[in-house]
PAKOLVEX-647807 format. One record per residue: x, y, z of N, C-alpha, C in turn; chain; residue in three letters. Coordinates in steps of 0.1 Angstrom, whole numbers, plus 5000, padded with zeros to 4 digits. Layout:
BEGIN
X,Y,Z,X,Y,Z,X,Y,Z,A,ALA
...
END
This chain:
BEGIN
5008,4988,5000,5000,5000,5000,5009,5012,5000,A,UNK
5004,5023,4994,5011,5036,4994,5011,5042,5007,A,UNK
5021,5052,5009,5021,5058,5021,5010,5069,5023,A,UNK
5005,5070,5034,4994,5080,5037,5000,5093,5042,A,UNK
4995,5104,5036,5000,5117,5040,4992,5122,5052,A,UNK
4998,5125,5062,4990,5129,5074,4983,5142,5072,A,UNK
4973,5144,5080,4965,5157,5079,4974,5169,5083,A,UNK
4982,5166,5093,4991,5177,5098,5001,5182,5087,A,UNK
5005,5172,5079,5015,5176,5068,5008,5184,5057,A,UNK
4996,5180,5054,4988,5188,5044,4985,5202,5049,A,UNK
4983,5203,5061,4981,5217,5067,4993,5225,5065,A,UNK
5004,5219,5067,5017,5227,5066,5019,5232,5052,A,UNK
5016,5223,5042,5017,5226,5028,5008,5238,5024,A,UNK
4996,5238,5028,4987,5248,5025,4991,5262,5031,A,UNK
4996,5261,5043,5001,5273,5049,5012,5279,5041,A,UNK
5022,5270,5037,5033,5275,5030,5029,5281,5016,A,UNK
5019,5275,5010,5014,5281,4997,5009,5295,4999,A,UNK
5001,5296,5009,4995,5310,5012,5006,5320,5015,A,UNK
5016,5316,5022,5027,5325,5025,5035,5329,5012,A,UNK
5037,5318,5004,5045,5321,4992,5037,5330,4982,A,UNK
5023,5330,4983,5015,5339,4974,5018,5353,4977,A,UNK
5022,5356,4989,5026,5370,4992,5038,5375,4984,A,UNK
5046,5365,4981,5058,5368,4973,5056,5367,4958,A,UNK
5044,5362,4954,5042,5360,4939,5039,5373,4932,A,UNK
5047,5377,4922,5045,5390,4915,5035,5388,4903,A,UNK
5029,5377,4902,5018,5375,4892,5007,5366,4899,A,UNK
5000,5373,4908,4991,5365,4916,4980,5358,4908,A,UNK
4975,5364,4898,4964,5358,4890,4969,5350,4878,A,UNK
4982,5349,4877,4988,5341,4867,4983,5344,4853,A,UNK
4982,5358,4851,4976,5362,4837,4987,5367,4828,A,UNK
5000,5365,4833,5011,5369,4824,5016,5383,4826,A,UNK
5009,5391,4834,5013,5405,4837,5016,5406,4852,A,UNK
5027,5412,4855,5031,5414,4869,5020,5422,4876,A,UNK
5019,5421,4889,5008,5427,4896,5009,5442,4895,A,UNK
5021,5448,4894,5022,5463,4894,5015,5469,4881,A,UNK
5015,5461,4870,5008,5465,4858,4993,5463,4860,A,UNK
4989,5452,4866,4975,5450,4868,4969,5461,4877,A,UNK
4977,5465,4886,4971,5476,4896,4971,5489,4890,A,UNK
4979,5492,4878,4979,5505,4872,4967,5507,4863,A,UNK
4961,5520,4862,4949,5522,4854,4952,5518,4839,A,UNK
4942,5511,4833,4944,5507,4819,4942,5518,4810,A,UNK
4933,5528,4813,4931,5540,4804,4941,5551,4807,A,UNK
4949,5554,4797,4960,5564,4799,4954,5577,4804,A,UNK
4942,5581,4800,4937,5593,4804,4935,5594,4819,A,UNK
4935,5583,4826,4933,5583,4841,4946,5586,4848,A,UNK
4957,5586,4841,4970,5590,4848,4978,5600,4840,A,UNK
4975,5602,4827,4982,5612,4819,4978,5626,4822,A,UNK
4987,5636,4821,4984,5650,4822,4992,5657,4812,A,UNK
4987,5657,4799,4995,5661,4788,5000,5675,4790,A,UNK
4992,5685,4794,4996,5699,4795,5002,5702,4809,A,UNK
5003,5692,4818,5009,5693,4831,5003,5705,4838,A,UNK
4990,5706,4838,4983,5717,4845,4977,5712,4858,A,UNK
4980,5700,4862,4975,5694,4874,4962,5688,4873,A,UNK
4956,5688,4861,4943,5681,4859,4946,5670,4849,A,UNK
4943,5658,4853,4945,5647,4844,4936,5648,4832,A,UNK
4941,5642,4821,4934,5642,4808,4920,5637,4809,A,UNK
4918,5628,4819,4904,5622,4820,4894,5632,4825,A,UNK
4898,5643,4831,4889,5653,4835,4892,5667,4829,A,UNK
4902,5668,4821,4906,5681,4815,4899,5682,4801,A,UNK
4892,5693,4800,4885,5696,4787,4894,5700,4776,A,UNK
4906,5705,4780,4916,5709,4770,4929,5703,4773,A,UNK
4931,5690,4769,4943,5682,4773,4956,5689,4769,A,UNK
4957,5695,4758,4970,5701,4754,4971,5716,4756,A,UNK
4961,5721,4763,4961,5736,4767,4964,5745,4755,A,UNK
4957,5742,4743,4959,5751,4732,4947,5760,4730,A,UNK
4938,5760,4739,4927,5769,4739,4915,5764,4732,A,UNK
4916,5751,4727,4905,5745,4720,4900,5733,4727,A,UNK
4887,5732,4729,4881,5721,4736,4884,5708,4729,A,UNK
4886,5697,4737,4890,5684,4731,4879,5679,4722,A,UNK
4867,5680,4726,4856,5675,4717,4856,5683,4704,A,UNK
4858,5696,4705,4858,5705,4693,4870,5700,4684,A,UNK
4882,5698,4690,4893,5693,4682,4890,5680,4675,A,UNK
4884,5671,4681,4881,5658,4675,4871,5660,4663,A,UNK
4861,5669,4665,4852,5672,4655,4859,5679,4643,A,UNK
4868,5688,4646,4875,5696,4636,4887,5689,4630,A,UNK
4889,5676,4635,4900,5668,4629,4914,5673,4632,A,UNK
4916,5679,4644,4929,5682,4649,4932,5674,4661,A,UNK
4945,5673,4666,4949,5664,4676,4948,5671,4690,A,UNK
4940,5666,4698,4937,5673,4711,4948,5670,4721,A,UNK
4958,5662,4718,4970,5659,4726,4982,5666,4721,A,UNK
4981,5675,4711,4992,5682,4706,4989,5696,4704,A,UNK
4995,5705,4712,4991,5719,4712,4995,5726,4699,A,UNK
5004,5720,4691,5007,5726,4678,4997,5722,4667,A,UNK
4988,5713,4671,4977,5709,4661,4964,5716,4666,A,UNK
4960,5725,4658,4947,5732,4662,4938,5732,4650,A,UNK
4925,5734,4653,4915,5734,4642,4918,5744,4631,A,UNK
4917,5741,4618,4920,5750,4608,4908,5759,4606,A,UNK
4910,5772,4605,4900,5782,4604,4904,5793,4593,A,UNK
4902,5790,4581,4907,5798,4569,4903,5812,4571,A,UNK
4891,5815,4574,4886,5829,4574,4886,5835,4588,A,UNK
4892,5828,4598,4893,5833,4611,4880,5838,4617,A,UNK
4869,5831,4614,4856,5835,4619,4852,5828,4632,A,UNK
4861,5819,4637,4858,5812,4649,4851,5799,4647,A,UNK
4849,5795,4634,4842,5783,4630,4853,5775,4622,A,UNK
4856,5763,4627,4867,5756,4620,4862,5752,4606,A,UNK
4872,5750,4597,4868,5747,4583,4859,5735,4581,A,UNK
4861,5725,4590,4854,5712,4589,4839,5715,4591,A,UNK
4836,5726,4599,4822,5729,4602,4817,5741,4595,A,UNK
4825,5748,4588,4822,5761,4582,4816,5759,4568,A,UNK
4804,5764,4566,4798,5763,4553,4804,5773,4543,A,UNK
4811,5783,4548,4818,5793,4540,4832,5794,4544,A,UNK
4841,5785,4540,4854,5784,4545,4862,5797,4544,A,UNK
4861,5803,4532,4869,5815,4530,4862,5828,4534,A,UNK
4850,5827,4539,4843,5839,4544,4840,5850,4533,A,UNK
4838,5845,4521,4835,5855,4510,4820,5857,4508,A,UNK
4812,5850,4516,4797,5852,4515,4791,5842,4506,A,UNK
4799,5833,4500,4794,5823,4491,4796,5809,4497,A,UNK
4786,5800,4498,4788,5787,4504,4798,5779,4496,A,UNK
4805,5770,4504,4815,5761,4497,4809,5754,4486,A,UNK
4798,5748,4488,4792,5739,4477,4789,5748,4465,A,UNK
4784,5760,4467,4781,5769,4455,4794,5772,4448,A,UNK
4804,5775,4455,4817,5779,4448,4822,5767,4441,A,UNK
4822,5755,4447,4827,5743,4440,4819,5740,4427,A,UNK
4806,5742,4428,4797,5740,4417,4799,5749,4405,A,UNK
4803,5761,4408,4806,5771,4397,4821,5774,4395,A,UNK
4829,5765,4400,4843,5766,4396,4851,5775,4404,A,UNK
4847,5780,4416,4855,5789,4424,4862,5781,4435,A,UNK
4872,5786,4441,4880,5780,4452,4874,5784,4465,A,UNK
4868,5774,4472,4861,5778,4485,4871,5781,4496,A,UNK
4885,5780,4493,4895,5783,4503,4901,5796,4500,A,UNK
4897,5803,4489,4904,5815,4485,4893,5826,4484,A,UNK
4894,5836,4493,4884,5847,4494,4885,5856,4482,A,UNK
4897,5856,4475,4899,5864,4464,4893,5858,4451,A,UNK
4891,5845,4451,4885,5838,4440,4870,5837,4443,A,UNK
4863,5848,4439,4849,5849,4443,4841,5857,4432,A,UNK
4828,5859,4434,4820,5866,4425,4812,5877,4432,A,UNK
4812,5889,4427,4805,5900,4432,4793,5903,4424,A,UNK
4781,5903,4430,4768,5906,4423,4762,5919,4429,A,UNK
4759,5929,4421,4753,5941,4426,4760,5946,4438,A,UNK
4774,5945,4438,4782,5951,4449,4785,5941,4460,A,UNK
4778,5930,4462,4781,5921,4473,4781,5906,4468,A,UNK
4790,5898,4473,4790,5884,4469,4777,5877,4473,A,UNK
4772,5880,4485,4760,5872,4490,4748,5874,4481,A,UNK
4748,5885,4474,4736,5888,4465,4736,5879,4453,A,UNK
4747,5872,4450,4748,5863,4439,4738,5851,4441,A,UNK
4734,5849,4454,4725,5838,4457,4711,5842,4456,A,UNK
4708,5855,4454,4694,5860,4454,4688,5858,4440,A,UNK
4676,5854,4440,4669,5853,4427,4666,5867,4422,A,UNK
4665,5868,4409,4663,5881,4403,4650,5888,4408,A,UNK
4640,5880,4411,4627,5885,4415,4627,5887,4430,A,UNK
4638,5885,4437,4639,5887,4452,4650,5897,4455,A,UNK
4651,5907,4446,4660,5918,4448,4654,5931,4444,A,UNK
4658,5942,4450,4652,5955,4447,4662,5963,4440,A,UNK
4659,5967,4427,4667,5975,4419,4662,5990,4419,A,UNK
4671,6000,4421,4668,6014,4419,4666,6017,4404,A,UNK
4655,6024,4401,4651,6026,4387,4648,6041,4385,A,UNK
4652,6046,4373,4649,6060,4370,4638,6060,4359,A,UNK
4628,6068,4361,4617,6071,4352,4622,6080,4341,A,UNK
4619,6076,4328,4624,6085,4317,4639,6088,4319,A,UNK
4647,6077,4320,4661,6079,4324,4669,6088,4315,A,UNK
4665,6089,4302,4672,6097,4292,4668,6112,4293,A,UNK
4657,6115,4299,4652,6129,4299,4659,6137,4310,A,UNK
4671,6142,4307,4679,6149,4317,4684,6162,4312,A,UNK
4687,6171,4321,4693,6183,4317,4707,6181,4311,A,UNK
4714,6171,4317,4727,6169,4312,4727,6163,4297,A,UNK
4716,6157,4294,4714,6151,4280,4710,6162,4270,A,UNK
4708,6174,4275,4703,6185,4267,4688,6186,4265,A,UNK
4681,6179,4273,4666,6180,4273,4662,6193,4279,A,UNK
4654,6201,4272,4650,6214,4277,4636,6215,4282,A,UNK
4628,6205,4280,4614,6205,4284,4610,6191,4289,A,UNK
4602,6191,4299,4598,6178,4305,4609,6170,4310,A,UNK
4618,6177,4318,4630,6170,4324,4625,6161,4336,A,UNK
4632,6150,4336,4629,6140,4347,4640,6139,4357,A,UNK
4652,6142,4352,4664,6141,4361,4674,6152,4356,A,UNK
4683,6155,4365,4694,6165,4362,4706,6158,4355,A,UNK
4710,6146,4360,4722,6139,4355,4719,6128,4345,A,UNK
4728,6126,4336,4727,6116,4326,4731,6102,4330,A,UNK
4733,6093,4320,4735,6079,4323,4747,6076,4332,A,UNK
4758,6083,4328,4771,6080,4336,4769,6082,4351,A,UNK
4763,6094,4354,4761,6097,4368,4751,6088,4375,A,UNK
4741,6084,4367,4731,6075,4373,4737,6061,4376,A,UNK
4745,6057,4366,4752,6044,4368,4762,6044,4380,A,UNK
4770,6055,4381,4779,6057,4392,4772,6058,4405,A,UNK
4759,6063,4405,4751,6064,4417,4744,6051,4421,A,UNK
4745,6041,4413,4739,6028,4416,4726,6024,4409,A,UNK
4722,6032,4400,4710,6029,4392,4712,6017,4383,A,UNK
4704,6007,4384,4705,5996,4375,4693,5992,4367,A,UNK
4683,6000,4367,4671,5998,4359,4666,6011,4353,A,UNK
4662,6011,4341,4660,6023,4333,4647,6022,4325,A,UNK
4639,6032,4326,4626,6034,4318,4630,6043,4306,A,UNK
4627,6037,4294,4631,6045,4282,4619,6045,4272,A,UNK
4617,6056,4265,4607,6058,4255,4613,6058,4241,A,UNK
4609,6049,4233,4615,6048,4219,4605,6054,4209,A,UNK
4610,6063,4201,4602,6070,4190,4611,6071,4178,A,UNK
4605,6075,4167,4612,6079,4155,4614,6094,4156,A,UNK
4623,6099,4150,4627,6113,4151,4615,6122,4147,A,UNK
4607,6119,4137,4595,6126,4133,4586,6117,4126,A,UNK
4575,6122,4122,4565,6114,4114,4571,6111,4100,A,UNK
4580,6119,4095,4586,6116,4082,4599,6108,4083,A,UNK
4606,6110,4094,4619,6103,4096,4617,6091,4104,A,UNK
4615,6080,4097,4611,6067,4104,4619,6055,4101,A,UNK
4631,6057,4097,4640,6046,4094,4646,6041,4107,A,UNK
4653,6029,4107,4659,6025,4119,4670,6034,4125,A,UNK
4676,6042,4116,4686,6051,4121,4680,6063,4127,A,UNK
4667,6065,4126,4660,6077,4132,4654,6074,4146,A,UNK
4658,6062,4151,4652,6059,4165,4659,6068,4175,A,UNK
4650,6074,4183,4654,6083,4194,4647,6080,4207,A,UNK
4653,6085,4218,4645,6085,4231,4639,6099,4232,A,UNK
4626,6099,4233,4619,6111,4234,4608,6110,4244,A,UNK
4603,6121,4249,4593,6120,4259,4582,6130,4256,A,UNK
4570,6125,4254,4559,6134,4250,4547,6126,4246,A,UNK
4536,6132,4243,4524,6126,4239,4524,6121,4225,A,UNK
4524,6108,4222,4526,6103,4208,4513,6106,4200,A,UNK
4502,6109,4207,4489,6111,4200,4487,6125,4197,A,UNK
4496,6134,4201,4494,6148,4199,4494,6152,4185,A,UNK
4485,6160,4180,4484,6164,4166,4492,6177,4164,A,UNK
4497,6183,4175,4504,6195,4174,4519,6193,4175,A,UNK
4523,6185,4185,4537,6184,4188,4542,6170,4188,A,UNK
4551,6166,4180,4557,6153,4180,4566,6152,4193,A,UNK
4566,6140,4199,4573,6139,4212,4588,6143,4211,A,UNK
4594,6141,4199,4608,6144,4198,4610,6159,4195,A,UNK
4599,6167,4194,4601,6181,4191,4606,6188,4203,A,UNK
4602,6183,4215,4607,6189,4228,4622,6188,4229,A,UNK
4627,6176,4226,4641,6173,4226,4642,6158,4224,A,UNK
4654,6154,4219,4656,6140,4216,4670,6136,4220,A,UNK
4671,6123,4223,4684,6117,4227,4687,6105,4218,A,UNK
4699,6105,4212,4703,6094,4203,4703,6081,4210,A,UNK
4694,6072,4207,4692,6059,4213,4704,6050,4211,A,UNK
4710,6051,4200,4722,6043,4197,4733,6046,4206,A,UNK
4736,6059,4207,4747,6064,4216,4744,6060,4231,A,UNK
4732,6062,4235,4728,6060,4249,4730,6045,4252,A,UNK
4724,6036,4244,4725,6022,4247,4739,6017,4245,A,UNK
4747,6022,4236,4761,6018,4235,4769,6022,4247,A,UNK
4765,6034,4253,4772,6038,4265,4768,6028,4277,A,UNK
4756,6024,4277,4751,6014,4287,4759,6001,4285,A,UNK
4760,5997,4273,4768,5985,4270,4782,5986,4275,A,UNK
4788,5997,4273,4802,5999,4278,4803,5998,4293,A,UNK
4793,6005,4300,4793,6005,4314,4791,5990,4320,A,UNK
4782,5983,4313,4780,5969,4317,4792,5961,4316,A,UNK
4799,5963,4305,4812,5955,4302,4823,5958,4312,A,UNK
4823,5971,4317,4833,5975,4327,4829,5971,4341,A,UNK
4817,5966,4343,4813,5962,4356,4805,5949,4354,A,UNK
4812,5938,4354,4806,5926,4350,4798,5919,4360,A,UNK
4797,5925,4372,4789,5919,4383,4775,5925,4385,A,UNK
4769,5931,4374,4757,5938,4376,4746,5933,4366,A,UNK
4735,5930,4371,4723,5927,4363,4715,5940,4361,A,UNK
4711,5942,4348,4704,5955,4344,4691,5951,4338,A,UNK
4681,5960,4340,4668,5959,4335,4664,5971,4327,A,UNK
4656,5970,4317,4651,5981,4309,4636,5979,4307,A,UNK
4628,5989,4309,4614,5989,4306,4612,5999,4294,A,UNK
4607,5994,4283,4605,6003,4271,4590,6006,4269,A,UNK
4588,6019,4268,4575,6024,4263,4578,6026,4248,A,UNK
4573,6017,4240,4577,6017,4226,4567,6022,4216,A,UNK
4573,6029,4206,4564,6035,4195,4571,6033,4181,A,UNK
4579,6023,4180,4586,6020,4167,4584,6005,4164,A,UNK
4586,6001,4152,4584,5987,4148,4595,5978,4156,A,UNK
4591,5966,4159,4600,5957,4166,4613,5954,4159,A,UNK
4612,5954,4146,4624,5952,4138,4634,5963,4140,A,UNK
4630,5975,4142,4639,5986,4145,4645,5985,4159,A,UNK
4637,5980,4168,4642,5977,4182,4654,5967,4181,A,UNK
4651,5957,4173,4661,5946,4172,4674,5952,4167,A,UNK
4673,5960,4157,4685,5966,4151,4692,5975,4161,A,UNK
4684,5983,4168,4690,5992,4179,4698,5984,4189,A,UNK
4692,5973,4195,4699,5966,4205,4710,5958,4200,A,UNK
4709,5954,4187,4720,5946,4181,4732,5955,4178,A,UNK
4730,5967,4173,4741,5976,4170,4747,5982,4182,A,UNK
4740,5983,4193,4746,5988,4205,4754,5978,4213,A,UNK
4752,5965,4209,4759,5954,4215,4752,5948,4226,A,UNK
4740,5953,4230,4733,5948,4241,4726,5935,4238,A,UNK
4723,5932,4226,4715,5920,4222,4723,5907,4227,A,UNK
4736,5908,4228,4744,5897,4232,4742,5894,4247,A,UNK
4737,5904,4254,4736,5903,4269,4722,5899,4274,A,UNK
4712,5899,4265,4698,5898,4270,4695,5884,4275,A,UNK
4688,5884,4285,4683,5871,4291,4669,5869,4287,A,UNK
4665,5857,4283,4652,5853,4279,4645,5845,4290,A,UNK
4634,5850,4295,4627,5843,4306,4614,5838,4300,A,UNK
4611,5825,4303,4599,5819,4299,4588,5821,4310,A,UNK
4577,5826,4306,4567,5829,4316,4563,5817,4324,A,UNK
4563,5818,4337,4560,5807,4345,4572,5800,4351,A,UNK
4583,5802,4345,4596,5795,4350,4600,5803,4362,A,UNK
4608,5796,4370,4615,5803,4382,4626,5812,4377,A,UNK
4627,5824,4382,4637,5833,4378,4651,5828,4384,A,UNK
4661,5829,4376,4674,5825,4381,4680,5834,4392,A,UNK
4691,5830,4398,4698,5839,4407,4706,5849,4400,A,UNK
4709,5860,4406,4718,5870,4400,4731,5864,4396,A,UNK
4736,5855,4405,4749,5849,4401,4748,5841,4389,A,UNK
4738,5833,4387,4736,5825,4375,4735,5833,4363,A,UNK
4728,5845,4364,4727,5853,4352,4740,5860,4348,A,UNK
4748,5864,4359,4761,5870,4356,4771,5860,4350,A,UNK
4771,5848,4356,4780,5838,4351,4777,5834,4337,A,UNK
4764,5834,4333,4760,5830,4320,4762,5841,4309,A,UNK
4765,5853,4314,4767,5864,4305,4753,5870,4300,A,UNK
4742,5864,4305,4729,5869,4301,4723,5877,4313,A,UNK
4727,5890,4313,4724,5897,4325,4716,5911,4322,A,UNK
4710,5911,4311,4701,5922,4308,4687,5917,4305,A,UNK
4677,5922,4313,4663,5919,4311,4656,5930,4305,A,UNK
4650,5928,4293,4643,5939,4286,4628,5936,4286,A,UNK
4620,5946,4291,4605,5945,4290,4601,5956,4281,A,UNK
4589,5953,4274,4583,5963,4266,4568,5963,4268,A,UNK
4561,5973,4264,4547,5974,4266,4538,5968,4255,A,UNK
4545,5962,4245,4537,5955,4234,4535,5941,4238,A,UNK
4527,5934,4231,4524,5919,4234,4536,5911,4229,A,UNK
4535,5898,4232,4545,5888,4229,4547,5888,4214,A,UNK
4560,5886,4210,4563,5883,4196,4573,5871,4196,A,UNK
4569,5860,4191,4577,5848,4191,4590,5849,4184,A,UNK
4591,5859,4175,4603,5861,4168,4613,5869,4176,A,UNK
4609,5875,4187,4617,5884,4195,4615,5881,4210,A,UNK
4618,5869,4214,4615,5864,4228,4622,5872,4238,A,UNK
4633,5879,4234,4640,5887,4244,4633,5899,4249,A,UNK
4622,5903,4241,4614,5914,4245,4602,5909,4253,A,UNK
4603,5910,4266,4593,5904,4275,4581,5914,4276,A,UNK
4569,5909,4274,4558,5917,4275,4557,5921,4290,A,UNK
4558,5934,4293,4559,5939,4306,4548,5935,4315,A,UNK
4536,5935,4309,4524,5934,4318,4519,5919,4318,A,UNK
4527,5910,4312,4525,5896,4315,4535,5891,4324,A,UNK
4547,5896,4323,4558,5891,4332,4559,5899,4345,A,UNK
4552,5910,4346,4553,5919,4358,4540,5927,4360,A,UNK
4541,5936,4369,4530,5946,4371,4536,5958,4378,A,UNK
4527,5969,4378,4532,5981,4385,4521,5987,4393,A,UNK
4525,5997,4400,4515,6005,4408,4511,6018,4399,A,UNK
4500,6024,4403,4497,6037,4396,4508,6047,4397,A,UNK
4509,6057,4388,4520,6066,4388,4515,6080,4385,A,UNK
4524,6090,4388,4522,6104,4385,4510,6109,4392,A,UNK
4507,6105,4404,4496,6111,4412,4498,6126,4415,A,UNK
4487,6132,4418,4488,6146,4421,4494,6149,4435,A,UNK
4491,6141,4445,4495,6143,4458,4501,6130,4464,A,UNK
4509,6132,4474,4515,6120,4480,4505,6111,4487,A,UNK
4494,6116,4492,4484,6108,4498,4477,6099,4489,A,UNK
4478,6102,4476,4471,6094,4466,4480,6081,4462,A,UNK
4492,6081,4466,4501,6070,4462,4496,6058,4470,A,UNK
4496,6046,4463,4491,6034,4468,4500,6022,4464,A,UNK
4496,6010,4468,4503,5998,4465,4494,5989,4456,A,UNK
4483,5995,4451,4474,5987,4443,4479,5985,4429,A,UNK
4472,5976,4422,4476,5972,4408,4473,5984,4398,A,UNK
4483,5988,4391,4481,5997,4380,4480,5990,4367,A,UNK
4490,5983,4363,4490,5975,4350,4496,5962,4353,A,UNK
4492,5952,4345,4499,5939,4346,4492,5928,4354,A,UNK
4500,5918,4357,4495,5906,4364,4501,5906,4378,A,UNK
4493,5908,4388,4498,5909,4401,4502,5896,4407,A,UNK
4499,5885,4400,4504,5872,4404,4519,5870,4402,A,UNK
4525,5879,4393,4539,5878,4390,4547,5884,4402,A,UNK
4559,5878,4404,4568,5883,4415,4575,5896,4411,A,UNK
4577,5898,4399,4584,5910,4394,4574,5922,4394,A,UNK
4578,5933,4400,4568,5945,4400,4576,5958,4402,A,UNK
4570,5968,4397,4575,5982,4398,4567,5990,4408,A,UNK
4574,5995,4418,4568,6005,4427,4571,6019,4421,A,UNK
4561,6025,4415,4563,6038,4409,4561,6049,4420,A,UNK
4571,6058,4421,4571,6067,4432,4575,6082,4427,A,UNK
4566,6087,4419,4568,6101,4415,4554,6108,4414,A,UNK
4555,6121,4415,4543,6130,4414,4544,6138,4401,A,UNK
4532,6142,4396,4531,6151,4385,4529,6165,4390,A,UNK
4535,6175,4383,4533,6189,4386,4519,6193,4380,A,UNK
4515,6205,4383,4502,6210,4378,4503,6211,4363,A,UNK
4515,6211,4357,4516,6211,4342,4517,6197,4336,A,UNK
4516,6187,4344,4516,6173,4339,4530,6168,4337,A,UNK
4540,6176,4341,4554,6171,4340,4559,6166,4353,A,UNK
4571,6160,4353,4577,6156,4366,4579,6168,4375,A,UNK
4576,6166,4388,4576,6177,4398,4590,6178,4404,A,UNK
4598,6188,4401,4611,6189,4407,4611,6195,4421,A,UNK
4600,6200,4426,4599,6205,4439,4596,6194,4449,A,UNK
4586,6186,4447,4581,6176,4457,4589,6163,4455,A,UNK
4598,6162,4445,4605,6149,4444,4613,6146,4456,A,UNK
4619,6157,4462,4627,6155,4474,4619,6149,4486,A,UNK
4607,6153,4486,4598,6148,4497,4595,6134,4495,A,UNK
4591,6130,4483,4587,6116,4481,4599,6106,4480,A,UNK
4611,6112,4477,4623,6104,4477,4631,6104,4490,A,UNK
4625,6111,4500,4632,6112,4513,4634,6097,4518,A,UNK
4645,6095,4525,4648,6082,4530,4637,6075,4538,A,UNK
4633,6082,4548,4622,6076,4557,4609,6074,4550,A,UNK
4606,6084,4542,4593,6084,4535,4593,6073,4525,A,UNK
4603,6072,4517,4603,6061,4506,4605,6047,4512,A,UNK
4613,6046,4523,4615,6033,4529,4602,6028,4535,A,UNK
4595,6037,4542,4582,6032,4548,4572,6029,4538,A,UNK
4572,6036,4526,4562,6032,4516,4566,6019,4510,A,UNK
4579,6017,4508,4583,6004,4502,4580,5992,4511,A,UNK
4583,5994,4524,4580,5984,4534,4565,5981,4535,A,UNK
4557,5992,4535,4542,5990,4535,4537,5983,4524,A,UNK
4542,5985,4512,4538,5978,4500,4543,5964,4500,A,UNK
4555,5962,4505,4560,5948,4506,4551,5940,4515,A,UNK
4547,5946,4527,4538,5939,4536,4524,5936,4529,A,UNK
4519,5947,4523,4506,5946,4517,4505,5935,4506,A,UNK
4515,5935,4497,4515,5926,4486,4522,5913,4489,A,UNK
4528,5912,4501,4536,5900,4505,4547,5897,4495,A,UNK
4553,5907,4489,4562,5906,4478,4572,5918,4478,A,UNK
4584,5915,4479,4594,5926,4478,4593,5933,4465,A,UNK
4594,5947,4465,4594,5954,4453,4607,5951,4445,A,UNK
4605,5948,4432,4616,5944,4423,4623,5957,4419,A,UNK
4615,5967,4416,4620,5980,4411,4613,5991,4419,A,UNK
4621,6002,4422,4615,6014,4428,4619,6025,4418,A,UNK
4609,6031,4412,4612,6041,4401,4608,6055,4406,A,UNK
4617,6064,4403,4615,6078,4408,4619,6088,4397,A,UNK
4614,6100,4398,4619,6112,4391,4629,6119,4400,A,UNK
4638,6126,4393,4649,6134,4400,4655,6125,4411,A,UNK
4661,6114,4407,4667,6105,4416,4678,6111,4425,A,UNK
4684,6122,4420,4694,6129,4428,4688,6135,4441,A,UNK
4675,6138,4441,4669,6143,4453,4664,6132,4461,A,UNK
4668,6132,4474,4664,6121,4483,4674,6110,4482,A,UNK
4670,6098,4486,4679,6087,4488,4674,6074,4483,A,UNK
4671,6074,4470,4666,6061,4464,4676,6050,4466,A,UNK
4688,6051,4462,4698,6040,4463,4700,6036,4477,A,UNK
4700,6045,4487,4701,6041,4501,4689,6032,4505,A,UNK
4678,6036,4501,4666,6028,4504,4666,6014,4498,A,UNK
4670,6013,4486,4671,6000,4480,4682,5992,4487,A,UNK
4693,5998,4491,4704,5991,4498,4699,5986,4511,A,UNK
4691,5994,4518,4685,5989,4531,4675,5977,4528,A,UNK
4667,5978,4518,4657,5967,4516,4664,5954,4512,A,UNK
4675,5955,4505,4682,5943,4500,4690,5937,4512,A,UNK
4692,5944,4523,4698,5937,4534,4687,5931,4544,A,UNK
4675,5933,4540,4664,5927,4548,4658,5915,4541,A,UNK
4655,5905,4549,4650,5892,4543,4634,5893,4543,A,UNK
4629,5902,4551,4614,5903,4552,4611,5917,4556,A,UNK
4599,5921,4552,4595,5935,4555,4595,5938,4570,A,UNK
4594,5927,4579,4593,5929,4593,4607,5928,4599,A,UNK
4618,5925,4591,4631,5924,4596,4636,5938,4601,A,UNK
4646,5938,4610,4652,5950,4615,4660,5956,4603,A,UNK
4658,5969,4601,4665,5976,4591,4680,5977,4596,A,UNK
4690,5976,4587,4704,5978,4591,4706,5992,4597,A,UNK
4714,5993,4607,4716,6006,4613,4725,6015,4605,A,UNK
4733,6010,4596,4741,6018,4587,4739,6013,4573,A,UNK
4740,6022,4563,4738,6018,4549,4749,6023,4540,A,UNK
END
């Protein structure tokens, strides 16, 4: 028989094993010494990257670079390296990873990429009507300053029925981008295409032909406009024609002046493009006329199908309203006419300053915007030099709604 181990001997062995366990540096026999087992497994529980006395596990800015750790992770920079900070191209406080406009030029990154601009370069941008952000605005969601009988000026040599003192160059430099023009032939006998003039007067008068008062060479005037548009490629321009000549003569006029290459053709019922789209396409002149559609000349938009206007030439300021004068009030494009007639039936040079006054004109425009639920596309005046037409349109264009706060400076 084998030898029997006594109980007392087994007891001694167990005691020895227990004592030896105190000396065992891998108590659980997991392959790691006990000092490693007892140390925190998560480095953030014992690391203090920026040595500020707060462990990384409770420090919101581990590398003390001024950027929150979570923000750095979102912005794809290293929260444990103070030399790695979120990229912010335009220094607007929003990292590039989260910034819809990385270069801060007012145009969204996606828009710039779509139209071939560099979203990281603020110099590689597009300016529309003086501001890059206006490139995103639809044509019918912008307010253009407009002159009534734009050609009828003292500077143009008009001596009767003057509507403005300064001619096209000054109007353009002052910010006018919409023009009302009257096309006539020089006389009842002189009716060739070369006889086309801008004149103002009653075409039905049996006594005085409209061009008898004074006349402005339409070819020279429109050629000047063409030159101004070419020298300022970020502007959309509109013309409203009160026409008394054959359409073929109009076509010759616009072709010879160079403007026909710039005309935009809008299909009734289609959504109007943005100003940026029109400028980039090179088709940035919209021409309206008061005759009906002609399928052979689609660039001549019938004014009162594509737009509408308010009554004009009232006797007193109290008579001015926002109601329909001509056209289709369902259209988004419309003219807010804002001039009074004198007792002689001509433009009133005395009261123009009153109706063109900043507060007066702004409040009328906002009131009509509210009443019609539609921003005025054009605000047309006589004697644009009196008052602050362009400042009013500048204010309106910085407002998204009639109830928005008006900008404090213009």
